[in-house]
Backbone and ligand atoms as CSV (ligand in chain L), in Angstrom:
chain,resi,resn,atom,element,x,y,z
A,1,MET,N,N,-27.964,23.138,-12.436
A,1,MET,CA,C,-26.515,22.960,-12.434
A,1,MET,C,C,-26.099,21.946,-13.501
A,2,MET,N,N,-24.979,22.256,-14.184
A,2,MET,CA,C,-24.491,21.331,-15.218
A,2,MET,C,C,-23.988,20.034,-14.582
A,3,GLN,N,N,-24.359,18.934,-15.164
A,3,GLN,CA,C,-23.869,17.654,-14.640
A,3,GLN,C,C,-22.633,17.242,-15.433
A,4,SER,N,N,-21.613,16.721,-14.717
A,4,SER,CA,C,-20.445,16.242,-15.472
A,4,SER,C,C,-20.805,14.931,-16.164
A,5,PRO,N,N,-20.195,14.683,-17.326
A,5,PRO,CA,C,-20.536,13.462,-18.050
A,5,PRO,C,C,-20.137,12.223,-17.247
A,6,PRO,N,N,-20.880,11.132,-17.364
A,6,PRO,CA,C,-20.533,9.935,-16.593
A,6,PRO,C,C,-19.170,9.389,-17.032
A,7,ILE,N,N,-18.394,8.899,-16.074
A,7,ILE,CA,C,-17.097,8.307,-16.401
A,7,ILE,C,C,-17.309,6.812,-16.581
A,8,PRO,N,N,-16.937,6.268,-17.762
A,8,PRO,CA,C,-17.125,4.830,-17.931
A,8,PRO,C,C,-16.316,4.066,-16.881
A,9,HIS,N,N,-16.878,2.992,-16.345
A,9,HIS,CA,C,-16.255,2.293,-15.242
A,9,HIS,C,C,-14.857,1.784,-15.589
A,10,ASP,N,N,-14.661,1.403,-16.868
A,10,ASP,CA,C,-13.360,0.826,-17.219
A,10,ASP,C,C,-12.402,1.855,-17.812
A,11,ALA,N,N,-12.718,3.143,-17.640
A,11,ALA,CA,C,-11.806,4.169,-18.140
A,11,ALA,C,C,-10.490,4.089,-17.369
A,12,PRO,N,N,-9.335,4.203,-18.074
A,12,PRO,CA,C,-8.073,4.117,-17.340
A,12,PRO,C,C,-7.929,5.301,-16.393
A,13,PRO,N,N,-7.536,5.054,-15.136
A,13,PRO,CA,C,-7.369,6.170,-14.211
A,13,PRO,C,C,-6.167,6.993,-14.639
A,14,VAL,N,N,-6.396,8.205,-15.007
A,14,VAL,CA,C,-5.290,9.052,-15.444
A,14,VAL,C,C,-4.724,9.742,-14.214
A,15,TRP,N,N,-3.421,9.631,-14.096
A,15,TRP,CA,C,-2.749,10.210,-12.934
A,15,TRP,C,C,-2.618,11.713,-13.125
A,16,ARG,N,N,-3.019,12.474,-12.117
A,16,ARG,CA,C,-2.995,13.933,-12.241
A,16,ARG,C,C,-1.965,14.577,-11.311
A,17,GLY,N,N,-0.941,13.822,-10.955
A,17,GLY,CA,C,0.140,14.394,-10.153
A,17,GLY,C,C,-0.073,14.314,-8.658
A,18,GLN,N,N,-1.174,13.669,-8.243
A,18,GLN,CA,C,-1.371,13.503,-6.798
A,18,GLN,C,C,-0.459,12.365,-6.288
A,19,PRO,N,N,-0.261,12.244,-4.967
A,19,PRO,CA,C,0.567,11.155,-4.467
A,19,PRO,C,C,0.025,9.801,-4.950
A,20,ILE,N,N,0.942,8.910,-5.313
A,20,ILE,CA,C,0.558,7.545,-5.696
A,20,ILE,C,C,0.815,6.661,-4.478
A,21,VAL,N,N,-0.228,5.964,-4.023
A,21,VAL,CA,C,-0.112,5.197,-2.783
A,21,VAL,C,C,-0.287,3.709,-3.075
A,22,LEU,N,N,0.749,2.930,-2.763
A,22,LEU,CA,C,0.678,1.497,-3.007
A,22,LEU,C,C,0.076,0.794,-1.794
A,23,VAL,N,N,-0.940,-0.020,-2.042
A,23,VAL,CA,C,-1.604,-0.765,-0.972
A,23,VAL,C,C,-1.605,-2.247,-1.326
A,24,GLY,N,N,-1.821,-3.082,-0.320
A,24,GLY,CA,C,-1.854,-4.523,-0.548
A,24,GLY,C,C,-1.243,-5.246,0.639
A,25,LEU,N,N,-1.387,-6.564,0.621
A,25,LEU,CA,C,-0.945,-7.368,1.764
A,25,LEU,C,C,0.570,-7.388,1.924
A,26,MET,N,N,1.000,-7.804,3.086
A,26,MET,CA,C,2.431,-7.987,3.360
A,26,MET,C,C,3.030,-8.907,2.290
A,27,GLY,N,N,4.192,-8.541,1.788
A,27,GLY,CA,C,4.856,-9.384,0.794
A,27,GLY,C,C,4.496,-9.043,-0.636
A,28,ALA,N,N,3.599,-8.091,-0.834
A,28,ALA,CA,C,3.175,-7.753,-2.203
A,28,ALA,C,C,4.275,-7.021,-2.972
A,29,GLY,N,N,5.246,-6.468,-2.255
A,29,GLY,CA,C,6.349,-5.769,-2.928
A,29,GLY,C,C,6.157,-4.263,-2.976
A,30,LYS,N,N,5.325,-3.741,-2.065
A,30,LYS,CA,C,4.976,-2.306,-2.110
A,30,LYS,C,C,6.218,-1.409,-2.013
A,31,SER,N,N,7.149,-1.755,-1.123
A,31,SER,CA,C,8.322,-0.895,-0.950
A,31,SER,C,C,9.272,-0.989,-2.144
A,32,THR,N,N,9.578,-2.194,-2.578
A,32,THR,CA,C,10.518,-2.364,-3.697
A,32,THR,C,C,9.941,-1.784,-4.979
A,33,VAL,N,N,8.690,-2.123,-5.258
A,33,VAL,CA,C,8.049,-1.612,-6.469
A,33,VAL,C,C,7.887,-0.097,-6.374
A,34,GLY,N,N,7.503,0.379,-5.197
A,34,GLY,CA,C,7.300,1.825,-4.999
A,34,GLY,C,C,8.566,2.618,-5.258
A,35,ARG,N,N,9.684,2.095,-4.745
A,35,ARG,CA,C,10.964,2.800,-4.922
A,35,ARG,C,C,11.297,2.887,-6.415
A,36,ARG,N,N,11.111,1.779,-7.122
A,36,ARG,CA,C,11.434,1.778,-8.564
A,36,ARG,C,C,10.457,2.629,-9.367
A,37,LEU,N,N,9.201,2.606,-8.961
A,37,LEU,CA,C,8.199,3.425,-9.644
A,37,LEU,C,C,8.556,4.903,-9.485
A,38,ALA,N,N,8.964,5.278,-8.272
A,38,ALA,CA,C,9.334,6.669,-8.008
A,38,ALA,C,C,10.527,7.072,-8.888
A,39,THR,N,N,11.500,6.188,-8.984
A,39,THR,CA,C,12.678,6.480,-9.830
A,39,THR,C,C,12.243,6.706,-11.274
A,40,ARG,N,N,11.376,5.820,-11.764
A,40,ARG,CA,C,10.919,5.945,-13.152
A,40,ARG,C,C,10.172,7.261,-13.385
A,41,LEU,N,N,9.447,7.717,-12.377
A,41,LEU,CA,C,8.657,8.945,-12.529
A,41,LEU,C,C,9.445,10.188,-12.105
A,42,GLY,N,N,10.658,9.977,-11.579
A,42,GLY,CA,C,11.465,11.108,-11.103
A,42,GLY,C,C,10.853,11.779,-9.880
A,43,LEU,N,N,10.245,10.955,-9.013
A,43,LEU,CA,C,9.553,11.494,-7.830
A,43,LEU,C,C,10.207,10.984,-6.549
A,44,PRO,N,N,9.984,11.692,-5.426
A,44,PRO,CA,C,10.451,11.144,-4.153
A,44,PRO,C,C,9.663,9.885,-3.784
A,45,PHE,N,N,10.329,9.007,-3.048
A,45,PHE,CA,C,9.669,7.807,-2.533
A,45,PHE,C,C,9.651,7.876,-1.014
A,46,VAL,N,N,8.510,7.532,-0.418
A,46,VAL,CA,C,8.424,7.466,1.041
A,46,VAL,C,C,7.816,6.129,1.443
A,47,ASP,N,N,8.466,5.472,2.400
A,47,ASP,CA,C,7.911,4.244,2.953
A,47,ASP,C,C,7.202,4.632,4.255
A,48,ALA,N,N,5.881,4.456,4.286
A,48,ALA,CA,C,5.116,4.921,5.457
A,48,ALA,C,C,5.560,4.194,6.730
A,49,ASP,N,N,5.864,2.887,6.620
A,49,ASP,CA,C,6.312,2.153,7.815
A,49,ASP,C,C,7.601,2.754,8.373
A,50,THR,N,N,8.525,3.117,7.460
A,50,THR,CA,C,9.782,3.726,7.909
A,50,THR,C,C,9.503,5.089,8.550
A,51,ALA,N,N,8.571,5.846,7.964
A,51,ALA,CA,C,8.228,7.160,8.527
A,51,ALA,C,C,7.619,7.009,9.922
A,52,ILE,N,N,6.835,5.941,10.124
A,52,ILE,CA,C,6.245,5.688,11.448
A,52,ILE,C,C,7.361,5.348,12.452
A,53,GLU,N,N,8.296,4.512,12.006
A,53,GLU,CA,C,9.410,4.137,12.894
A,53,GLU,C,C,10.244,5.359,13.262
A,54,GLU,N,N,10.460,6.245,12.289
A,54,GLU,CA,C,11.232,7.463,12.570
A,54,GLU,C,C,10.486,8.354,13.563
A,55,ALA,N,N,9.166,8.507,13.327
A,55,ALA,CA,C,8.368,9.379,14.201
A,55,ALA,C,C,8.332,8.828,15.630
A,56,ALA,N,N,8.271,7.495,15.745
A,56,ALA,CA,C,8.165,6.883,17.072
A,56,ALA,C,C,9.528,6.656,17.716
A,57,GLY,N,N,10.563,6.668,16.882
A,57,GLY,CA,C,11.899,6.386,17.413
A,57,GLY,C,C,12.072,4.939,17.833
A,58,MET,N,N,11.274,4.066,17.246
A,58,MET,CA,C,11.443,2.629,17.533
A,58,MET,C,C,10.870,1.795,16.381
A,59,SER,N,N,11.217,0.525,16.358
A,59,SER,CA,C,10.776,-0.341,15.261
A,59,SER,C,C,9.284,-0.654,15.391
A,60,ILE,N,N,8.691,-1.072,14.287
A,60,ILE,CA,C,7.268,-1.445,14.311
A,60,ILE,C,C,7.041,-2.606,15.273
A,61,ALA,N,N,7.970,-3.557,15.252
A,61,ALA,CA,C,7.843,-4.699,16.171
A,61,ALA,C,C,7.800,-4.203,17.621
A,62,ASP,N,N,8.660,-3.236,17.944
A,62,ASP,CA,C,8.677,-2.696,19.316
A,62,ASP,C,C,7.403,-1.915,19.633
A,63,ILE,N,N,6.888,-1.158,18.650
A,63,ILE,CA,C,5.640,-0.405,18.890
A,63,ILE,C,C,4.514,-1.392,19.227
A,64,PHE,N,N,4.402,-2.462,18.431
A,64,PHE,CA,C,3.358,-3.473,18.682
A,64,PHE,C,C,3.541,-4.081,20.066
A,65,GLU,N,N,4.789,-4.412,20.388
A,65,GLU,CA,C,5.041,-5.111,21.636
A,65,GLU,C,C,4.788,-4.213,22.853
A,66,ARG,N,N,5.235,-2.975,22.754
A,66,ARG,CA,C,5.150,-2.107,23.946
A,66,ARG,C,C,3.808,-1.405,24.075
A,67,PHE,N,N,3.204,-1.043,22.933
A,67,PHE,CA,C,1.982,-0.222,23.013
A,67,PHE,C,C,0.749,-0.872,22.386
A,68,GLY,N,N,0.949,-1.938,21.626
A,68,GLY,CA,C,-0.188,-2.641,21.030
A,68,GLY,C,C,-0.547,-2.149,19.637
A,69,GLU,N,N,-1.369,-2.961,18.956
A,69,GLU,CA,C,-1.691,-2.670,17.562
A,69,GLU,C,C,-2.514,-1.389,17.408
A,70,ALA,N,N,-3.467,-1.133,18.321
A,70,ALA,CA,C,-4.339,0.050,18.184
A,70,ALA,C,C,-3.500,1.328,18.181
A,71,TYR,N,N,-2.480,1.358,19.020
A,71,TYR,CA,C,-1.594,2.519,19.104
A,71,TYR,C,C,-0.841,2.689,17.774
A,72,PHE,N,N,-0.345,1.559,17.248
A,72,PHE,CA,C,0.353,1.604,15.956
A,72,PHE,C,C,-0.569,2.149,14.865
A,73,ARG,N,N,-1.822,1.659,14.842
A,73,ARG,CA,C,-2.768,2.089,13.794
A,73,ARG,C,C,-3.033,3.591,13.869
A,74,ASP,N,N,-3.075,4.099,15.067
A,74,ASP,CA,C,-3.326,5.528,15.229
A,74,ASP,C,C,-2.140,6.334,14.693
A,75,GLY,N,N,-0.936,5.882,15.017
A,75,GLY,CA,C,0.267,6.548,14.501
A,75,GLY,C,C,0.335,6.435,12.990
A,76,GLU,N,N,-0.037,5.273,12.477
A,76,GLU,CA,C,-0.018,5.033,11.025
A,76,GLU,C,C,-0.969,6.004,10.323
A,77,ARG,N,N,-2.156,6.178,10.902
A,77,ARG,CA,C,-3.141,7.094,10.314
A,77,ARG,C,C,-2.596,8.521,10.279
A,78,ARG,N,N,-1.970,8.940,11.371
A,78,ARG,CA,C,-1.463,10.317,11.439
A,78,ARG,C,C,-0.294,10.532,10.480
A,79,VAL,N,N,0.604,9.562,10.411
A,79,VAL,CA,C,1.778,9.704,9.538
A,79,VAL,C,C,1.331,9.749,8.074
A,80,ILE,N,N,0.400,8.887,7.686
A,80,ILE,CA,C,-0.031,8.869,6.282
A,80,ILE,C,C,-0.764,10.165,5.934
A,81,ALA,N,N,-1.536,10.691,6.882
A,81,ALA,CA,C,-2.222,11.973,6.642
A,81,ALA,C,C,-1.193,13.085,6.417
A,82,ARG,N,N,-0.079,13.003,7.132
A,82,ARG,CA,C,0.976,14.013,6.960
A,82,ARG,C,C,1.675,13.837,5.607
A,83,LEU,N,N,1.845,12.593,5.182
A,83,LEU,CA,C,2.564,12.339,3.923
A,83,LEU,C,C,1.738,12.741,2.699
A,84,ILE,N,N,0.406,12.629,2.810
A,84,ILE,CA,C,-0.460,12.993,1.679
A,84,ILE,C,C,-0.690,14.502,1.746
A,85,ASP,N,N,0.238,15.234,1.139
A,85,ASP,CA,C,0.238,16.692,1.289
A,85,ASP,C,C,0.045,17.393,-0.059
A,86,GLY,N,N,-0.491,16.650,-1.034
A,86,GLY,CA,C,-0.762,17.267,-2.327
A,86,GLY,C,C,0.425,17.230,-3.276
A,87,ARG,N,N,1.610,16.896,-2.736
A,87,ARG,CA,C,2.790,16.869,-3.608
A,87,ARG,C,C,2.926,15.505,-4.273
A,88,ALA,N,N,3.403,15.543,-5.529
A,88,ALA,CA,C,3.591,14.290,-6.258
A,88,ALA,C,C,4.713,13.483,-5.622
A,89,LYS,N,N,4.412,12.240,-5.291
A,89,LYS,CA,C,5.406,11.336,-4.697
A,89,LYS,C,C,4.829,9.930,-4.746
A,90,VAL,N,N,5.651,8.959,-4.435
A,90,VAL,CA,C,5.153,7.584,-4.327
A,90,VAL,C,C,5.268,7.164,-2.864
A,91,ILE,N,N,4.173,6.649,-2.318
A,91,ILE,CA,C,4.143,6.231,-0.912
A,91,ILE,C,C,3.814,4.738,-0.842
A,92,ALA,N,N,4.683,3.960,-0.192
A,92,ALA,CA,C,4.358,2.555,0.097
A,92,ALA,C,C,3.761,2.511,1.488
A,93,THR,N,N,2.598,1.869,1.631
A,93,THR,CA,C,1.965,1.778,2.952
A,93,THR,C,C,2.110,0.372,3.513
A,94,GLY,N,N,2.000,0.233,4.828
A,94,GLY,CA,C,1.923,-1.088,5.439
A,94,GLY,C,C,0.581,-1.714,5.078
A,95,GLY,N,N,0.542,-3.058,5.124
A,95,GLY,CA,C,-0.638,-3.779,4.644
A,95,GLY,C,C,-1.956,-3.407,5.311
A,96,GLY,N,N,-1.900,-2.877,6.546
A,96,GLY,CA,C,-3.156,-2.592,7.246
A,96,GLY,C,C,-3.655,-1.171,7.067
A,97,ALA,N,N,-2.827,-0.324,6.448
A,97,ALA,CA,C,-3.161,1.111,6.398
A,97,ALA,C,C,-4.494,1.371,5.693
A,98,PHE,N,N,-4.691,0.730,4.560
A,98,PHE,CA,C,-5.872,0.987,3.726
A,98,PHE,C,C,-7.134,0.365,4.339
A,99,VAL,N,N,-6.936,-0.426,5.390
A,99,VAL,CA,C,-8.072,-1.070,6.050
A,99,VAL,C,C,-8.725,-0.099,7.039
A,100,ASN,N,N,-7.932,0.846,7.515
A,100,ASN,CA,C,-8.449,1.872,8.427
A,100,ASN,C,C,-9.376,2.812,7.649
A,101,ASP,N,N,-10.614,2.984,8.134
A,101,ASP,CA,C,-11.614,3.752,7.372
A,101,ASP,C,C,-11.147,5.170,7.053
A,102,ALA,N,N,-10.561,5.846,8.048
A,102,ALA,CA,C,-10.150,7.246,7.844
A,102,ALA,C,C,-8.988,7.323,6.847
A,103,THR,N,N,-8.030,6.421,6.997
A,103,THR,CA,C,-6.865,6.430,6.090
A,103,THR,C,C,-7.313,6.111,4.665
A,104,ARG,N,N,-8.194,5.123,4.535
A,104,ARG,CA,C,-8.660,4.741,3.192
A,104,ARG,C,C,-9.417,5.907,2.541
A,105,ALA,N,N,-10.263,6.567,3.319
A,105,ALA,CA,C,-11.041,7.682,2.760
A,105,ALA,C,C,-10.098,8.788,2.280
A,106,LEU,N,N,-9.062,9.064,3.052
A,106,LEU,CA,C,-8.105,10.107,2.677
A,106,LEU,C,C,-7.347,9.720,1.401
A,107,ILE,N,N,-6.888,8.469,1.358
A,107,ILE,CA,C,-6.136,8.016,0.178
A,107,ILE,C,C,-7.038,8.073,-1.062
A,108,LEU,N,N,-8.288,7.616,-0.892
A,108,LEU,CA,C,-9.181,7.594,-2.062
A,108,LEU,C,C,-9.530,9.002,-2.545
A,109,SER,N,N,-9.538,9.960,-1.645
A,109,SER,CA,C,-9.928,11.306,-2.094
A,109,SER,C,C,-8.722,12.133,-2.553
A,110,ASP,N,N,-7.558,11.968,-1.903
A,110,ASP,CA,C,-6.444,12.893,-2.182
A,110,ASP,C,C,-5.234,12.238,-2.827
A,111,ALA,N,N,-5.328,10.949,-3.159
A,111,ALA,CA,C,-4.178,10.256,-3.742
A,111,ALA,C,C,-4.697,9.276,-4.794
A,112,LEU,N,N,-3.768,8.616,-5.466
A,112,LEU,CA,C,-4.162,7.573,-6.409
A,112,LEU,C,C,-3.696,6.237,-5.822
A,113,ALA,N,N,-4.667,5.416,-5.416
A,113,ALA,CA,C,-4.332,4.137,-4.778
A,113,ALA,C,C,-4.095,3.064,-5.830
A,114,VAL,N,N,-3.028,2.315,-5.638
A,114,VAL,CA,C,-2.689,1.203,-6.533
A,114,VAL,C,C,-2.580,-0.060,-5.681
A,115,TRP,N,N,-3.417,-1.050,-5.985
A,115,TRP,CA,C,-3.393,-2.317,-5.239
A,115,TRP,C,C,-2.447,-3.292,-5.918
A,116,LEU,N,N,-1.400,-3.672,-5.201
A,116,LEU,CA,C,-0.517,-4.731,-5.686
A,116,LEU,C,C,-1.094,-6.048,-5.191
A,117,ASP,N,N,-1.628,-6.810,-6.107
A,117,ASP,CA,C,-2.380,-8.011,-5.752
A,117,ASP,C,C,-1.595,-9.264,-6.123
A,118,ALA,N,N,-1.476,-10.166,-5.177
A,118,ALA,CA,C,-0.800,-11.443,-5.454
A,118,ALA,C,C,-1.487,-12.547,-4.657
A,119,PRO,N,N,-1.443,-13.786,-5.161
A,119,PRO,CA,C,-2.056,-14.889,-4.409
A,119,PRO,C,C,-1.369,-15.079,-3.053
A,120,VAL,N,N,-2.140,-15.489,-2.052
A,120,VAL,CA,C,-1.568,-15.622,-0.707
A,120,VAL,C,C,-0.408,-16.620,-0.661
A,121,GLU,N,N,-0.435,-17.628,-1.522
A,121,GLU,CA,C,0.661,-18.611,-1.529
A,121,GLU,C,C,1.987,-17.926,-1.893
A,122,VAL,N,N,1.918,-17.012,-2.867
A,122,VAL,CA,C,3.119,-16.279,-3.293
A,122,VAL,C,C,3.578,-15.350,-2.168
A,123,LEU,N,N,2.620,-14.656,-1.556
A,123,LEU,CA,C,2.955,-13.731,-0.468
A,123,LEU,C,C,3.599,-14.483,0.697
A,124,ALA,N,N,3.030,-15.647,1.033
A,124,ALA,CA,C,3.542,-16.416,2.173
A,124,ALA,C,C,5.001,-16.811,1.924
A,125,GLU,N,N,5.320,-17.206,0.693
A,125,GLU,CA,C,6.709,-17.546,0.360
A,125,GLU,C,C,7.611,-16.336,0.557
A,126,ARG,N,N,7.146,-15.181,0.091
A,126,ARG,CA,C,7.979,-13.977,0.174
A,126,ARG,C,C,8.211,-13.538,1.623
A,127,VAL,N,N,7.145,-13.568,2.451
A,127,VAL,CA,C,7.312,-13.034,3.808
A,127,VAL,C,C,8.143,-13.963,4.693
A,128,ARG,N,N,8.282,-15.219,4.291
A,128,ARG,CA,C,9.106,-16.145,5.073
A,128,ARG,C,C,10.554,-15.664,5.149
A,129,ARG,N,N,10.956,-14.841,4.184
A,129,ARG,CA,C,12.350,-14.382,4.150
A,129,ARG,C,C,12.662,-13.318,5.207
A,130,ARG,N,N,11.621,-12.750,5.836
A,130,ARG,CA,C,11.875,-11.709,6.837
A,130,ARG,C,C,10.989,-11.968,8.047
A,131,ASP,N,N,11.552,-11.901,9.243
A,131,ASP,CA,C,10.725,-12.284,10.400
A,131,ASP,C,C,10.448,-11.101,11.329
A,132,THR,N,N,10.433,-9.884,10.767
A,132,THR,CA,C,10.258,-8.705,11.628
A,132,THR,C,C,8.796,-8.278,11.745
A,133,ARG,N,N,7.881,-8.966,11.041
A,133,ARG,CA,C,6.489,-8.495,11.041
A,133,ARG,C,C,5.714,-9.060,12.240
A,134,PRO,N,N,5.246,-8.177,13.115
A,134,PRO,CA,C,4.619,-8.670,14.345
A,134,PRO,C,C,3.396,-9.558,14.110
A,135,LEU,N,N,2.633,-9.298,13.042
A,135,LEU,CA,C,1.420,-10.101,12.833
A,135,LEU,C,C,1.746,-11.541,12.414
A,136,LEU,N,N,2.994,-11.756,12.005
A,136,LEU,CA,C,3.362,-13.092,11.520
A,136,LEU,C,C,4.215,-13.873,12.509
A,137,ARG,N,N,4.598,-13.199,13.577
A,137,ARG,CA,C,5.528,-13.831,14.508
A,137,ARG,C,C,4.929,-15.099,15.112
A,138,ASP,N,N,5.693,-16.193,15.012
A,138,ASP,CA,C,5.289,-17.491,15.584
A,138,ASP,C,C,3.978,-18.033,15.004
A,139,ARG,N,N,3.621,-17.577,13.811
A,139,ARG,CA,C,2.389,-18.111,13.213
A,139,ARG,C,C,2.676,-18.556,11.788
A,140,ASP,N,N,1.815,-19.411,11.257
A,140,ASP,CA,C,1.989,-19.860,9.878
A,140,ASP,C,C,1.551,-18.719,8.951
A,141,PRO,N,N,2.490,-18.156,8.167
A,141,PRO,CA,C,2.139,-16.993,7.343
A,141,PRO,C,C,0.994,-17.263,6.368
A,142,LEU,N,N,0.921,-18.487,5.864
A,142,LEU,CA,C,-0.151,-18.779,4.903
A,142,LEU,C,C,-1.519,-18.656,5.569
A,143,VAL,N,N,-1.628,-19.156,6.790
A,143,VAL,CA,C,-2.905,-19.085,7.523
A,143,VAL,C,C,-3.256,-17.625,7.816
A,144,VAL,N,N,-2.250,-16.870,8.304
A,144,VAL,CA,C,-2.505,-15.456,8.638
A,144,VAL,C,C,-2.901,-14.688,7.381
A,145,LEU,N,N,-2.139,-14.891,6.313
A,145,LEU,CA,C,-2.398,-14.119,5.087
A,145,LEU,C,C,-3.751,-14.480,4.474
A,146,ARG,N,N,-4.136,-15.752,4.572
A,146,ARG,CA,C,-5.473,-16.146,4.074
A,146,ARG,C,C,-6.564,-15.409,4.834
A,147,ASP,N,N,-6.423,-15.374,6.163
A,147,ASP,CA,C,-7.426,-14.690,6.996
A,147,ASP,C,C,-7.457,-13.201,6.667
A,148,LEU,N,N,-6.254,-12.604,6.533
A,148,LEU,CA,C,-6.204,-11.169,6.241
A,148,LEU,C,C,-6.788,-10.883,4.858
A,149,ALA,N,N,-6.481,-11.738,3.881
A,149,ALA,CA,C,-6.972,-11.527,2.514
A,149,ALA,C,C,-8.504,-11.539,2.489
A,150,ALA,N,N,-9.102,-12.443,3.278
A,150,ALA,CA,C,-10.570,-12.548,3.284
A,150,ALA,C,C,-11.193,-11.230,3.748
A,151,VAL,N,N,-10.557,-10.606,4.716
A,151,VAL,CA,C,-11.097,-9.350,5.250
A,151,VAL,C,C,-10.686,-8.161,4.382
A,152,ARG,N,N,-9.422,-8.169,3.945
A,152,ARG,CA,C,-8.863,-6.960,3.326
A,152,ARG,C,C,-9.039,-6.859,1.819
A,153,ASN,N,N,-9.061,-7.985,1.108
A,153,ASN,CA,C,-9.117,-7.870,-0.359
A,153,ASN,C,C,-10.326,-7.072,-0.860
A,154,PRO,N,N,-11.515,-7.229,-0.240
A,154,PRO,CA,C,-12.642,-6.405,-0.708
A,154,PRO,C,C,-12.376,-4.904,-0.518
A,155,LEU,N,N,-11.545,-4.562,0.471
A,155,LEU,CA,C,-11.216,-3.141,0.689
A,155,LEU,C,C,-10.136,-2.691,-0.302
A,156,TYR,N,N,-9.088,-3.506,-0.468
A,156,TYR,CA,C,-8.060,-3.166,-1.454
A,156,TYR,C,C,-8.698,-2.979,-2.840
A,157,ALA,N,N,-9.758,-3.762,-3.092
A,157,ALA,CA,C,-10.416,-3.707,-4.408
A,157,ALA,C,C,-11.052,-2.340,-4.673
A,158,LEU,N,N,-11.159,-1.509,-3.647
A,158,LEU,CA,C,-11.699,-0.156,-3.856
A,158,LEU,C,C,-10.662,0.765,-4.506
A,159,ALA,N,N,-9.406,0.339,-4.530
A,159,ALA,CA,C,-8.366,1.141,-5.196
A,159,ALA,C,C,-8.687,1.219,-6.685
A,160,PRO,N,N,-8.565,2.400,-7.300
A,160,PRO,CA,C,-8.900,2.515,-8.719
A,160,PRO,C,C,-7.950,1.765,-9.652
A,161,VAL,N,N,-6.763,1.425,-9.160
A,161,VAL,CA,C,-5.814,0.662,-9.996
A,161,VAL,C,C,-5.466,-0.638,-9.276
A,162,ARG,N,N,-5.576,-1.751,-10.007
A,162,ARG,CA,C,-5.176,-3.055,-9.454
A,162,ARG,C,C,-4.162,-3.678,-10.401
A,163,VAL,N,N,-3.014,-4.030,-9.862
A,163,VAL,CA,C,-1.958,-4.606,-10.693
A,163,VAL,C,C,-1.535,-5.927,-10.069
A,164,PRO,N,N,-1.555,-7.012,-10.844
A,164,PRO,CA,C,-1.105,-8.285,-10.274
A,164,PRO,C,C,0.400,-8.252,-10.030
A,165,SER,N,N,0.828,-8.803,-8.908
A,165,SER,CA,C,2.266,-8.789,-8.622
A,165,SER,C,C,2.739,-10.197,-8.279
A,166,ALA,N,N,2.160,-11.187,-8.938
A,166,ALA,CA,C,2.446,-12.571,-8.562
A,166,ALA,C,C,3.897,-12.967,-8.807
A,167,HIS,N,N,4.176,-13.566,-9.950
A,167,HIS,CA,C,5.536,-14.060,-10.173
A,167,HIS,C,C,6.365,-13.093,-10.996
A,168,ALA,N,N,5.720,-12.014,-11.449
A,168,ALA,CA,C,6.419,-11.101,-12.350
A,168,ALA,C,C,7.582,-10.429,-11.628
A,169,PRO,N,N,8.700,-10.198,-12.347
A,169,PRO,CA,C,9.771,-9.421,-11.725
A,169,PRO,C,C,9.255,-8.017,-11.423
A,170,HIS,N,N,9.858,-7.379,-10.400
A,170,HIS,CA,C,9.345,-6.080,-9.955
A,170,HIS,C,C,9.296,-5.053,-11.083
A,171,ASP,N,N,10.276,-5.115,-11.997
A,171,ASP,CA,C,10.282,-4.108,-13.064
A,171,ASP,C,C,9.056,-4.229,-13.968
A,172,SER,N,N,8.573,-5.446,-14.174
A,172,SER,CA,C,7.393,-5.541,-15.035
A,172,SER,C,C,6.146,-5.089,-14.267
A,173,THR,N,N,6.145,-5.225,-12.955
A,173,THR,CA,C,5.044,-4.671,-12.156
A,173,THR,C,C,5.050,-3.147,-12.267
A,174,VAL,N,N,6.260,-2.571,-12.231
A,174,VAL,CA,C,6.371,-1.114,-12.379
A,174,VAL,C,C,5.824,-0.692,-13.744
A,175,ARG,N,N,6.198,-1.430,-14.772
A,175,ARG,CA,C,5.688,-1.083,-16.120
A,175,ARG,C,C,4.174,-1.177,-16.173
A,176,ALA,N,N,3.618,-2.209,-15.514
A,176,ALA,CA,C,2.154,-2.379,-15.514
A,176,ALA,C,C,1.476,-1.200,-14.818
A,177,ILE,N,N,2.101,-0.699,-13.757
A,177,ILE,CA,C,1.514,0.458,-13.058
A,177,ILE,C,C,1.572,1.680,-13.965
A,178,LEU,N,N,2.728,1.901,-14.588
A,178,LEU,CA,C,2.874,3.071,-15.461
A,178,LEU,C,C,1.822,3.051,-16.569
A,179,GLU,N,N,1.615,1.877,-17.124
A,179,GLU,CA,C,0.614,1.755,-18.189
A,179,GLU,C,C,-0.790,2.035,-17.638
A,180,ALA,N,N,-1.067,1.485,-16.443
A,180,ALA,CA,C,-2.408,1.648,-15.862
A,180,ALA,C,C,-2.713,3.114,-15.519
A,181,ILE,N,N,-1.673,3.881,-15.195
A,181,ILE,CA,C,-1.943,5.276,-14.816
A,181,ILE,C,C,-1.762,6.230,-15.995
A,182,GLY,N,N,-1.556,5.656,-17.175
A,182,GLY,CA,C,-1.506,6.480,-18.375
A,182,GLY,C,C,-0.164,7.150,-18.591
A,183,ARG,N,N,0.929,6.491,-18.160
A,183,ARG,CA,C,2.283,7.051,-18.359
A,183,ARG,C,C,3.096,6.225,-19.353
L,1,S3P,C1,C,1.046,-4.810,8.609
L,1,S3P,C2,C,1.967,-4.759,7.592
L,1,S3P,C3,C,3.341,-4.284,7.771
L,1,S3P,C4,C,3.430,-3.302,8.950
L,1,S3P,C5,C,2.830,-3.923,10.174
L,1,S3P,C6,C,1.371,-4.340,9.991
L,1,S3P,C7,C,-0.328,-5.309,8.325
L,1,S3P,O1,O,3.798,-3.635,6.576
L,1,S3P,O2,O,2.762,-2.108,8.658
L,1,S3P,O3,O,3.630,-5.031,10.510
L,1,S3P,O4,O,-1.236,-5.058,9.124
L,1,S3P,O5,O,-0.527,-5.936,7.260
L,1,S3P,P1,P,4.111,-4.427,5.195
L,1,S3P,O6,O,2.818,-4.621,4.461
L,1,S3P,O7,O,5.021,-3.496,4.477
L,1,S3P,O8,O,4.768,-5.703,5.583
């Protein structure tokens, strides 16, 4: 059997029209950047957290409170599997989605994952502006985000595209993604 030529590790990931899925910790800007990226590419934008809330008919905070995190993760896995349907679109995921083995495997095989990476100090400042995230309720966001980063960053690093989203305005993050995917 003919072997395909080896792909150099640093070859730019060329986007082939599959769904583009933004991953990364809370506060990375996945929804804002995703919406603008979709506009630039002329594609639909879907926020997976919003799709989960619509499917459940309640807020994420309420799902966590009434049914617990495991239930939320299961719904998240099913909703993302439904959203990755082969059609070109931009999907923003919640910070824990890519940590789930099944969801990550699906995204890596059928979509193009883009990790929006920012230092936890920057993320902690950003998430302080909104208090609807159940994992941060009544806790110091910097401590939570540090713990999550230790576990999750090695997994986010499996995304073929990594774009820093530290202090840059969202539009320059969008430009960095477009460049990274060969657009
Ligand atoms: C979560 C992140 C949230 C949301 C839920 C759990 C996480 O989404 O899915 O509160 O586990 O990191 P954002 O990353 O959009 O805040």
